[in-house]
C-alpha positions as CSV (number, residue, x, y, z in Angstrom):
1,M,-27.7,-27.5,-5.9
2,L,-29.4,-28.9,-9.0
3,K,-27.4,-28.6,-12.2
4,I,-29.1,-26.6,-15.0
5,S,-28.1,-27.2,-18.6
6,L,-29.0,-24.1,-20.6
7,I,-28.9,-24.3,-24.5
8,T,-28.6,-21.4,-26.9
9,V,-28.8,-22.1,-30.7
10,T,-27.1,-19.5,-32.9
11,Y,-26.9,-18.8,-36.6
12,N,-25.6,-15.4,-37.7
13,S,-26.7,-13.9,-34.4
14,E,-24.1,-11.2,-34.0
15,R,-26.7,-8.4,-33.5
16,T,-28.3,-9.9,-30.4
17,L,-26.0,-12.6,-29.0
18,R,-24.1,-10.3,-26.6
19,D,-27.4,-9.3,-24.9
20,T,-28.2,-13.0,-24.5
21,F,-24.8,-13.9,-23.1
22,E,-24.8,-10.9,-20.7
23,S,-28.2,-12.0,-19.3
24,V,-26.8,-15.5,-18.6
25,L,-23.6,-14.2,-17.0
26,A,-25.7,-12.0,-14.8
27,Q,-27.5,-15.0,-13.2
28,S,-27.0,-15.5,-9.5
29,Y,-27.3,-19.2,-9.9
30,S,-23.9,-20.8,-10.1
31,K,-24.4,-24.5,-11.0
32,L,-24.8,-23.9,-14.7
33,E,-23.7,-25.8,-17.8
34,Y,-24.1,-23.4,-20.8
35,I,-24.2,-25.1,-24.2
36,V,-24.1,-23.1,-27.4
37,I,-24.9,-24.8,-30.7
38,D,-23.9,-22.8,-33.8
39,G,-25.0,-23.6,-37.3
40,N,-21.8,-22.5,-39.1
41,S,-22.4,-18.8,-38.9
42,T,-20.9,-16.6,-41.5
43,D,-21.0,-13.3,-39.6
44,N,-19.2,-12.5,-36.3
45,T,-21.1,-14.9,-34.2
46,L,-18.2,-17.3,-33.7
47,D,-15.9,-14.4,-32.6
48,I,-18.5,-13.3,-30.0
49,I,-18.7,-16.9,-28.7
50,K,-14.9,-17.1,-28.4
51,E,-14.9,-13.7,-26.8
52,Y,-17.4,-14.7,-24.1
53,E,-16.2,-18.3,-23.5
54,P,-13.6,-17.4,-20.9
55,L,-16.1,-15.3,-18.9
56,F,-18.1,-18.5,-18.2
57,R,-15.1,-19.9,-16.4
58,G,-15.2,-23.4,-17.9
59,N,-19.0,-23.7,-17.7
60,M,-19.6,-23.0,-21.5
61,K,-19.2,-25.7,-24.2
62,W,-19.9,-25.0,-27.8
63,I,-19.9,-26.5,-31.3
64,S,-20.2,-24.9,-34.8
65,E,-21.3,-27.1,-37.6
66,K,-23.9,-27.3,-40.2
67,D,-27.3,-28.4,-39.0
68,E,-30.7,-29.2,-40.4
69,G,-32.6,-26.4,-38.7
70,I,-33.2,-24.9,-35.3
71,Y,-34.9,-28.0,-33.8
72,H,-32.2,-30.3,-35.0
73,A,-29.7,-27.9,-33.3
74,M,-31.7,-27.9,-30.1
75,N,-31.6,-31.7,-30.1
76,K,-27.8,-31.6,-30.4
77,G,-27.8,-29.5,-27.3
78,I,-30.1,-31.8,-25.4
79,K,-27.9,-34.8,-26.2
80,L,-24.9,-32.9,-24.8
81,A,-26.6,-31.8,-21.7
82,S,-25.5,-33.3,-18.4
83,G,-27.7,-31.3,-16.0
84,Y,-30.7,-32.4,-14.0
85,I,-32.7,-29.6,-15.6
86,V,-32.7,-28.5,-19.3
87,G,-33.8,-25.1,-20.5
88,I,-33.4,-23.3,-23.9
89,L,-32.7,-19.5,-24.3
90,N,-32.9,-18.3,-27.9
91,S,-30.0,-16.2,-29.2
92,D,-32.2,-13.1,-29.5
93,D,-33.9,-13.5,-26.1
94,I,-32.7,-12.5,-22.6
95,F,-33.5,-13.4,-19.1
96,F,-35.8,-10.9,-17.3
97,D,-33.5,-10.5,-14.3
98,K,-30.6,-12.2,-12.4
99,T,-32.9,-14.4,-10.3
100,V,-34.4,-16.5,-13.1
101,L,-32.3,-19.7,-12.8
102,T,-32.4,-19.5,-9.0
103,N,-36.2,-19.3,-9.1
104,I,-36.4,-22.2,-11.6
105,A,-34.1,-24.4,-9.4
106,N,-36.0,-23.6,-6.3
107,A,-39.3,-24.6,-7.9
108,F,-37.8,-28.0,-9.0
109,R,-36.4,-28.6,-5.5
110,D,-39.5,-27.5,-3.6
111,K,-42.3,-28.8,-5.8
112,N,-41.0,-32.2,-6.8
113,I,-42.2,-31.8,-10.4
114,D,-41.0,-32.7,-13.9
115,A,-41.2,-29.3,-15.6
116,V,-41.6,-25.6,-14.8
117,Y,-42.9,-22.8,-17.0
118,A,-43.6,-19.1,-16.4
119,N,-44.5,-15.8,-18.0
120,L,-42.8,-14.1,-21.0
121,E,-42.7,-10.5,-22.3
122,F,-42.7,-9.8,-26.1
123,V,-40.5,-6.7,-26.6
124,K,-39.5,-4.5,-29.5
125,A,-36.6,-5.9,-31.4
126,N,-34.6,-2.7,-31.0
127,D,-35.7,-1.8,-27.5
128,L,-35.8,-4.5,-24.9
129,N,-37.6,-2.2,-22.4
130,T,-40.6,-1.6,-24.7
131,V,-43.1,-4.4,-24.0
132,I,-45.5,-5.2,-26.8
133,R,-47.5,-7.9,-25.0
134,T,-47.2,-10.4,-22.2
135,W,-47.7,-14.1,-22.4
136,K,-49.3,-15.0,-19.2
137,G,-49.2,-18.6,-18.1
138,C,-51.7,-20.8,-16.3
139,Q,-51.6,-24.0,-14.3
140,Y,-52.4,-27.1,-16.3
141,P,-55.0,-28.6,-16.5
142,L,-57.0,-25.5,-15.5
143,C,-55.7,-24.3,-18.8
144,G,-55.5,-26.9,-21.5
145,F,-53.9,-27.4,-25.0
146,K,-57.3,-28.0,-26.6
147,Y,-58.5,-24.6,-25.5
148,G,-55.7,-22.8,-27.4
149,W,-53.3,-22.5,-24.4
150,H,-49.8,-23.8,-24.0
151,P,-46.7,-22.8,-22.1
152,A,-44.4,-20.2,-23.6
153,H,-41.6,-22.5,-24.8
154,P,-38.7,-20.1,-23.9
155,T,-39.9,-20.3,-20.3
156,F,-40.1,-24.1,-20.3
157,F,-37.6,-26.0,-18.1
158,V,-37.8,-29.8,-17.9
159,K,-35.9,-32.6,-16.3
160,K,-33.3,-34.2,-18.6
161,I,-34.7,-37.6,-17.8
162,I,-38.0,-36.6,-19.4
163,Y,-36.2,-36.0,-22.7
164,D,-34.5,-39.4,-22.3
165,K,-37.8,-41.1,-21.6
166,Y,-40.2,-39.4,-24.1
167,G,-37.9,-38.1,-26.8
168,D,-36.7,-34.7,-28.1
169,F,-38.0,-32.3,-30.8
170,D,-39.6,-33.9,-33.8
171,T,-37.7,-32.3,-36.7
172,S,-40.4,-33.2,-39.2
173,F,-42.2,-30.1,-37.8
174,N,-40.2,-27.2,-39.3
175,I,-42.5,-24.9,-37.3
176,S,-44.2,-25.6,-34.0
177,A,-42.0,-28.6,-33.0
178,D,-41.8,-26.9,-29.6
179,F,-45.6,-27.1,-29.3
180,E,-45.6,-30.8,-30.3
181,L,-43.0,-31.5,-27.7
182,M,-44.9,-29.8,-24.9
183,L,-48.2,-31.4,-26.0
184,R,-46.5,-34.8,-26.0
185,F,-44.9,-34.3,-22.6
186,I,-47.7,-32.6,-20.7
187,Q,-50.9,-33.9,-22.2
188,K,-50.0,-37.3,-23.7
189,Y,-47.6,-38.5,-21.0
190,Q,-49.0,-36.3,-18.2
191,I,-45.7,-35.2,-16.8
192,S,-46.1,-33.1,-13.6
193,T,-45.7,-29.4,-14.1
194,Y,-45.6,-26.2,-12.0
195,Y,-46.6,-22.7,-13.2
196,L,-44.2,-20.1,-11.8
197,D,-46.1,-16.9,-11.9
198,K,-43.2,-14.7,-12.7
199,T,-41.9,-13.1,-15.9
200,I,-38.6,-14.8,-16.7
201,V,-37.8,-14.1,-20.4
202,K,-37.9,-11.1,-22.7
203,M,-38.4,-12.2,-26.3
204,R,-37.8,-10.0,-29.3
205,M,-40.8,-9.8,-31.7
206,G,-40.4,-11.6,-35.0
207,G,-40.1,-15.3,-34.3
208,E,-40.2,-17.9,-37.0
209,S,-43.8,-19.0,-36.4
210,T,-45.2,-15.4,-36.3
211,S,-43.1,-13.6,-38.9
212,S,-45.7,-13.6,-41.7
213,L,-49.3,-14.7,-42.3
214,S,-48.2,-17.7,-44.3
215,K,-46.0,-18.8,-41.3
216,I,-49.0,-18.4,-38.9
217,I,-51.1,-20.5,-41.2
218,E,-48.4,-23.1,-41.5
219,G,-47.9,-23.1,-37.7
220,N,-51.6,-23.8,-37.2
221,K,-51.5,-26.7,-39.6
222,N,-48.5,-28.1,-37.8
223,V,-50.3,-27.7,-34.4
224,L,-53.3,-29.7,-35.7
225,R,-50.8,-32.3,-37.1
226,A,-49.3,-32.5,-33.6
227,F,-52.6,-33.4,-32.1
228,K,-53.1,-36.1,-34.7
229,K,-49.7,-37.5,-34.3
230,N,-50.2,-37.9,-30.5
231,K,-53.8,-39.2,-31.0
232,I,-55.3,-36.4,-29.0
233,P,-58.8,-35.2,-30.1
234,V,-59.1,-31.5,-31.0
235,S,-62.0,-29.3,-32.1
236,I,-62.1,-28.0,-35.6
237,F,-62.4,-24.6,-34.0
238,Y,-59.0,-25.0,-32.4
239,P,-57.2,-22.3,-34.5
240,I,-59.8,-19.8,-33.1
241,Y,-59.2,-21.0,-29.5
242,R,-55.4,-20.7,-30.1
243,L,-55.8,-17.0,-31.2
244,A,-58.1,-16.0,-28.3
245,P,-55.4,-16.1,-25.4
246,K,-53.1,-13.9,-27.6
247,V,-55.9,-11.4,-28.2
248,Y,-56.8,-11.4,-24.5
249,N,-53.2,-10.8,-23.5
250,I,-52.8,-7.9,-26.0
251,I,-56.0,-6.3,-24.7
252,K,-54.9,-6.7,-21.1
253,G,-51.5,-5.2,-22.0
254,K,-53.1,-2.2,-23.6
255,L,-55.4,-1.6,-20.6
256,K,-52.4,-2.0,-18.3
257,L,-54.1,-4.8,-16.3
258,I,-51.0,-7.1,-16.2
C-alpha cells in the first residue's frame, strides 16, 4: 500500500475541526500519516486535537506554534511528511465519503502519475448537506490554466518527490499560492496528472480568496503575478476566463445538470 501523508492546518478551528477529524477517521484506507499544524490557537482547538489524537492510533502527529500564515503552515506539514503521496484537507472541509483516500491511492498505483485531482462541492457553512455549487474538474491539457481552469486545490494530491524537486508554496503570495504551486507543477514543469471524476471533498463557503470583493480582486492580481513569475504567457482577458467556469458550474448546479 502507498503511504499517504494528509495535512490539516488549524487556527482557532474549534467550530469545524471535529467534522474534519471524523471524516478522516472514517476513511477505509489504513496507510495514513495525519499531520496537524496549528498556529497557536487561542480557542479550544488544541483540546480537540488532544482529544482525537488517541483515536488515530499513533498515525497523527501535530505541532502548535506561531506561523506566518496558512501557506507557511502548509509548508511545515510538507516538510514533516514521510508519505509517498501528500494531500491537504482544510480544517473546515470534510471528505465526501469513506472511500476517498482508497480511490486516490488506487489512481496513483494504476495510472503511474505524479498528481491526482477530482471534483469538489461547495456547501453551506452551517449545513454540509446543502450544496451551493460543484467544482467540476477536467483532464489537463484539454482544460488549461490560460483558459481560467485549474484543479480544485483541496482535491489535489501529489507525490512527495514532486515537492522535493520543484518546491513548496511560495509564501510571498498571501492569496492564491495554491494556484501558483499548481501552475508551476502542471504547466511549467509538466508533471503527469490524472483527473478522477468523483467528488471527494465538501468545502464550506467562505474561503480566504472569495470572502470579499477586495479579496477576489487581490486573488486575480496574484494569479496574474503567478503567470509572470513562471514566465508563462497569459491573455489580458484572463480574469474573465477565470470567472467563466465558476459561472458555468453555478448554472449547471441550478439546472441540476451535475
